[in-house]
C-alpha positions in Angstrom: -126.6 -4.3 -19.0 -124.5 -7.4 -19.3 -126.2 -10.6 -20.3 -126.0 -13.8 -18.3 -124.4 -17.1 -19.4 -127.3 -18.8 -17.8 -130.1 -17.0 -19.8 -131.1 -17.6 -23.4 -128.3 -17.2 -26.0 -127.2 -13.6 -25.6 -127.1 -11.0 -28.3 -123.8 -9.1 -27.9 -122.8 -6.2 -30.1 -119.2 -6.8 -31.3 -117.8 -4.4 -33.8 -116.1 -5.9 -36.9 -112.6 -6.9 -36.0 -110.1 -4.2 -37.2 -106.4 -4.8 -38.0 -104.6 -6.1 -34.9 -102.9 -2.9 -34.1 -106.2 -1.0 -34.0 -108.3 -3.5 -31.9 -107.9 -1.7 -28.6 -109.7 1.6 -28.2 -107.7 4.5 -26.8 -107.6 4.1 -23.1 -108.8 7.7 -22.4 -112.1 6.8 -24.1 -113.1 4.5 -21.2 -110.9 5.5 -18.4 -112.3 5.7 -14.9 -110.9 7.3 -11.7 -108.3 4.9 -10.3 -105.9 5.7 -7.5 -102.3 4.5 -7.2 -101.9 2.1 -4.3 -98.3 3.3 -3.5 -96.5 6.6 -3.7 -96.0 8.0 -7.1 -92.2 7.9 -6.7 -92.3 4.2 -5.9 -94.6 3.5 -8.8 -92.5 5.4 -11.3 -89.3 3.8 -10.0 -90.9 0.3 -10.4 -92.1 1.0 -13.9 -88.7 2.4 -15.0 -86.9 -0.7 -13.7 -89.4 -3.3 -14.9 -89.8 -2.1 -18.5 -86.1 -2.6 -19.1 -86.1 -6.2 -18.1 -87.2 -7.5 -21.6 -90.4 -9.2 -20.6 -92.9 -9.7 -23.5 -95.5 -7.0 -23.6 -99.2 -7.5 -23.7 -100.9 -6.5 -26.9 -104.5 -6.8 -28.3 -105.9 -9.9 -30.0 -109.0 -10.5 -32.0 -112.2 -11.4 -30.2 -112.9 -15.1 -29.5 -115.7 -17.1 -27.9 -113.6 -18.8 -25.2 -115.2 -18.7 -21.7 -113.0 -17.4 -18.9 -113.4 -17.5 -15.1 -111.9 -14.5 -13.2 -111.5 -15.6 -9.6 -110.8 -13.2 -6.7 -110.3 -14.0 -3.1 -113.6 -12.7 -1.7 -115.2 -14.7 1.1 -117.9 -16.2 -1.2 -115.0 -18.1 -2.9 -115.2 -20.8 -0.2 -118.7 -21.8 -1.3 -117.9 -21.5 -5.0 -114.9 -23.8 -5.3 -117.0 -26.8 -6.5 -118.5 -24.8 -9.4 -115.1 -23.4 -10.3 -113.7 -27.0 -10.4 -116.7 -28.1 -12.5 -116.1 -25.3 -15.1 -112.4 -25.9 -15.1 -113.0 -29.6 -15.8 -115.1 -28.5 -18.7 -112.2 -26.5 -20.2 -113.1 -23.0 -19.0 -110.0 -20.9 -18.6 -109.1 -19.9 -15.0 -107.7 -16.4 -14.4 -106.7 -15.9 -10.7 -106.2 -12.5 -9.0 -103.6 -12.2 -6.3 -103.8 -14.9 -3.6 -106.8 -16.6 -5.2 -104.1 -18.2 -7.3 -102.6 -20.1 -4.3 -106.1 -20.8 -3.0 -107.0 -22.6 -6.2 -103.8 -24.5 -6.2 -104.4 -25.6 -2.6 -107.7 -27.0 -3.8 -106.1 -28.9 -6.7 -107.4 -26.5 -9.4 -104.8 -25.4 -11.9 -104.9 -21.7 -12.9 -104.5 -20.8 -16.6 -103.4 -17.3 -15.7 -102.5 -15.0 -12.9 -102.9 -11.2 -12.7 -101.3 -8.7 -10.4 -101.4 -4.9 -10.4 -100.6 -3.8 -6.8 -97.2 -2.1 -6.4 -96.7 -3.0 -2.8 -93.9 -5.4 -1.9 -96.0 -7.9 0.1 -97.5 -9.1 -3.2 -94.3 -11.1 -3.9 -95.7 -13.9 -1.7 -98.5 -14.5 -4.3 -96.1 -15.8 -6.8 -94.0 -18.0 -4.6 -95.3 -21.1 -6.3 -94.9 -20.8 -10.1 -96.2 -23.7 -12.2 -95.8 -24.9 -15.8 -98.3 -23.7 -18.4 -99.7 -20.9 -16.3 -99.3 -17.4 -17.8 -98.4 -14.5 -15.4 -99.7 -11.0 -16.3 -97.8 -8.5 -14.1 -98.4 -4.8 -14.2 -95.3 -2.7 -14.9 -95.9 -0.8 -11.6 -95.5 -4.0 -9.5 -92.5 -4.4 -7.2 -89.4 -5.5 -9.2 -89.0 -8.5 -6.9 -92.1 -10.0 -8.5 -90.5 -9.9 -11.9 -87.3 -11.3 -10.4 -89.2 -14.2 -9.1 -90.7 -14.9 -12.5 -87.4 -14.8 -14.4 -87.4 -18.6 -14.3 -90.7 -18.6 -16.3 -89.9 -15.6 -18.5 -91.6 -17.3 -21.5 -94.8 -17.5 -19.4 -94.7 -14.0 -18.1 -96.2 -10.8 -19.7 -95.8 -7.2 -18.7 -98.8 -4.8 -19.0 -99.4 -1.2 -18.1 -102.1 0.7 -16.5 -103.4 3.9 -18.2 -102.3 6.1 -15.3 -101.1 9.4 -16.8 -98.2 9.5 -14.4 -96.4 6.5 -16.1 -97.0 7.2 -19.7 -93.8 9.3 -20.4 -91.7 6.5 -18.9 -93.4 3.9 -21.1 -92.7 5.9 -24.2 -89.0 6.0 -23.5 -88.8 2.2 -23.9 -91.7 1.1 -26.1 -92.3 2.3 -29.6 -95.9 1.3 -29.0 -97.8 0.0 -26.0 -101.4 -0.6 -25.1 -102.3 0.7 -21.6 -105.1 -1.0 -19.8 -107.9 1.2 -18.5 -110.0 0.5 -15.5 -110.4 1.3 -11.8 -108.5 1.1 -8.6 -108.5 -2.7 -8.0 -107.0 -5.7 -9.8 -110.5 -6.9 -10.8 -111.3 -3.6 -12.5 -108.1 -3.9 -14.5 -108.3 -7.7 -15.2 -111.6 -7.5 -17.0 -110.4 -4.8 -19.5 -107.1 -6.6 -19.8 -108.6 -9.9 -20.8 -111.1 -8.2 -23.1 -108.1 -6.6 -24.8 -106.7 -10.1 -25.2 -109.8 -11.1 -27.1 -112.0 -12.7 -24.4 -115.6 -11.5 -24.1 -117.4 -14.1 -22.0 -116.6 -13.9 -18.2 -117.7 -15.8 -15.1 -116.6 -13.9 -12.1 -116.1 -15.7 -8.7 -114.9 -14.4 -5.3 -115.2 -10.8 -6.3 -117.8 -9.8 -3.8 -117.0 -6.2 -2.8 -118.5 -6.9 0.6 -117.8 -8.8 3.8 -119.4 -12.2 4.5 -119.8 -13.1 8.2 -117.2 -10.4 8.9 -114.6 -11.9 6.6 -113.0 -9.8 3.8 -111.3 -12.8 2.1 -111.8 -16.6 1.9 -108.3 -16.8 3.5 -106.2 -14.8 5.9 -104.8 -11.6 4.6 -103.6 -9.4 7.4 -103.2 -6.3 5.2 -107.0 -6.0 5.1 -107.7 -6.6 8.8 -109.2 -3.9 11.1 -110.7 -1.7 8.4 -113.8 0.4 9.0 -117.0 -1.4 8.2 -119.8 0.5 6.5 -123.3 -0.9 5.8 -124.7 -0.1 2.4 -128.1 -0.8 0.9 -128.5 -1.8 -2.8 -131.8 -3.1 -4.3 -133.4 -3.6 -0.9 -130.5 -5.7 0.5 -127.9 -4.6 3.0 -124.2 -5.4 2.6 -121.3 -4.7 5.0 -118.2 -3.3 3.3 -114.8 -1.8 3.9 -114.3 1.6 2.2 -112.3 0.1 -0.7 -115.1 -2.3 -1.4 -117.6 0.6 -1.8 -115.2 2.3 -4.2 -114.7 -0.8 -6.2 -118.5 -1.3 -6.5 -119.0 2.3 -7.8 -116.1 1.9 -10.2 -117.6 -1.5 -11.3 -120.8 0.4 -12.3 -118.6 2.7 -14.5 -117.0 -0.4 -16.1 -120.4 -1.9 -16.8 -121.5 1.4 -18.5 -118.4 1.6 -20.6 -118.0 -2.0 -21.7 -121.5 -3.7 -21.6 -121.8 -3.8 -25.3 -118.6 -5.7 -26.0 -118.7 -8.5 -23.5 -120.9 -10.8 -21.4 -120.6 -11.0 -17.6 -121.9 -13.4 -14.9 -121.1 -12.5 -11.3 -121.4 -15.1 -8.6 -122.2 -13.7 -5.2 -121.8 -10.5 -3.2 -122.6 -6.8 -3.7 -121.4 -6.9 -7.3 -123.9 -9.6 -8.2 -126.6 -7.5 -6.6 -125.6 -4.5 -8.6 -126.0 -6.4 -11.8 -129.2 -8.1 -10.7 -130.9 -4.8 -9.7 -129.4 -2.7 -12.5 -128.1 -0.3 -9.8 -126.3 2.9 -10.6 -123.8 4.8 -8.4 -126.5 6.7 -6.5 -128.2 3.4 -5.6 -125.3 2.4 -3.4 -126.7 4.0 -0.3 -124.5 4.2 2.8 -126.6 3.7 6.0 
């Protein structure tokens, strides 16, 4: 199980750092079941167009001890903004997922990095406000308009690739070597392996609840997630209300923990995912009621 930043100094097993080109394990060794969020034809077309734009490609880096916050847009984010600001003031790096980026900017907290994986066109609005010194990590399957928006900050923008089998042939046509990022079906479940590949091993995770809070799916309005089915689940004696995608993310999160717990430290703040870590739950423990 992952250790907590708030416990005694953790003991983390980190293998000796190999040569740079060998740092990242083969994606198939830790791959989980992740589903494409757009039609395969759309994803492939996006990938083929984007990888020819000349953006710098993500590659592995040696392990470091720098602390990183990964911030999503879950409803608990509203109550966590003070702690995020405190950690940011102390120099902790801030990695924002999707529209949590704008939410942090709106609260005068400057992100260090932004991550997107979703291929759907509506995600373009998440990068309307680009800023100096922030790095933008955009999956090759994202809508080409996103890369078009980031042309003005090309030197701050990095292209990365999921390990979906359907896109690997296209990648090999352009890149002599690439480092696909394994993970699950949401941006959180790709962002953690992505930043571990970049050398980070100590993560605070905010606003990644995988459950509703007072009926809200995000800390801000996001109409694409409105009117979804709500399913109650019980984990570790507590009941959480979830949309179907949240339950899938929670189960895939458990897979991620099993695969990567010996190479990083993780602290979750709030929601169903925190309860999973707290209770040591496995997939079977997520009981729909």
